[in-house]
C-alpha positions, 0 to 999 in steps of 0.5 A: 799361679799359687794354688790351694796351699799357697791360698790358704797360707795366705788366708791365715795370714790375713786373718792376723794381720787385718780382722776387725779393721775397718775400711776408711777408703780405697784408692784404685789406682788400676781399674780393670783390676775391678770386675764388680761392680763395673763402676770403681767410685762406686766400689769404693764406696760401697766398701767405706766403713766395713769391717773385716769380720772373716777372711775365707779361702773357696778353691783358689779365691779369699773371700773378704767378710764384712758388714753387708759384703764380701770381696772375692779376689782371686791372685790369679800368677802373682798378686799379693797382699801386705799390711804397712803403715799409712806413710810406708812408701808405696811400692811399684805395681801397687794397684789397691789400697785399703785406708784401714781408720787406724792408719794402716793400709793393706796394699794389693800388688800384682806385677802381671795385672792378672789378679781380680777383685769382685764385690757380692752382697753378703749371701749372694758371693757363692750364687752368682760369679767365680763361686757359683760354680766351682767343685768339692774342696780336697781338705773339708770333711765330704770328700771321701774317697767314695765321692773321690770314686763318684767323680771319676766314675765313667770319665774317660778324660785323663786323670791329670786334666780332670784333678785340674778341673776346678768344676770338679776338684778345686783347689789343685794345681800342676805342682800338687797334682802331680805330687798326688799322682807320684804318691798313688803310683798313677799315671797322669795319662790314665783314664779317669775311669778306670782307677780301681776302687784301691788307686783312687783311695790312694790316690784320695790319701795321696791329695789329702796328705800332699795337700795337707802338708804343703800348708803346715809349711806354707807353701811352695814357693814357686816362681814369685809365691810369698804370704801376707808377710813377705814370707816363703813357703818351705813345701819345695824342699818336700817336693819329690817329682814336680821340677825334679827333671832327670834326678832320681826318682826317691822311691826307686832311683830311676830318674824324674822325666818330664813331658806334657799332659793336657796342655801343662807340663808334668813331671812323673818317674817312669818306674813307680808310675807305669803308662796304662798299656805296660801290659801290651808289648812292646808299650813306651814309656814317654821321652823327656823332654 
């Protein structure tokens, strides 16, 4: 699933491609993609004549800001947007087409068919629906070490599942949590509330640095992610632990291992990221799977 850097890259690309374009008509080829309104014909009619004034990201959601409404889109596993001329052939698995008045089309393609679209009146998109309960943006100015410390305080949950909780911090998925914890030298099973002030500061720095670098490089093209122009991200070439099971740690040379935390495949260096109980005699590292 695309994470914050990938969605941010798509948003930046779409801004270059479709800002200022006016919707002349809409084709919906797979109605279940549209969740709100529940009437597909109403969805299409509401969009006609509206212009795209801004495109923003909130967590892993894309927001198309129109004249009267906001279209909230989630790419899920493999959703993609692309701009085409109206005379170009429509590819298989294209489910929604926004026909612009200038003869171009924004097409939404989704092989897995998990993506969603919700249309809200302008100003209502953050008070109801999928954007209503989201946590802090990790690349926003308000995300400070003190804010992170407050989010972790008193939590007995393991740090990795907590970082994946979108009601706590948004946009972080499996790849960037593993990378951030490695940079901060924190084991993913350490209880969140047990992190020291120094560890919290290092984790904050690692999250911001990892995401910022990934955005600059267009995200990570794991599996089938591409941006709005069909281009692959390059950050996967900079990954330090994710997907590197058995390879030597860039810090110490110890082999990276993989195991499961909270139902998610997890990559660590067992030497750099000590288990929470390493000071206990006989404590063992998780075995790689």
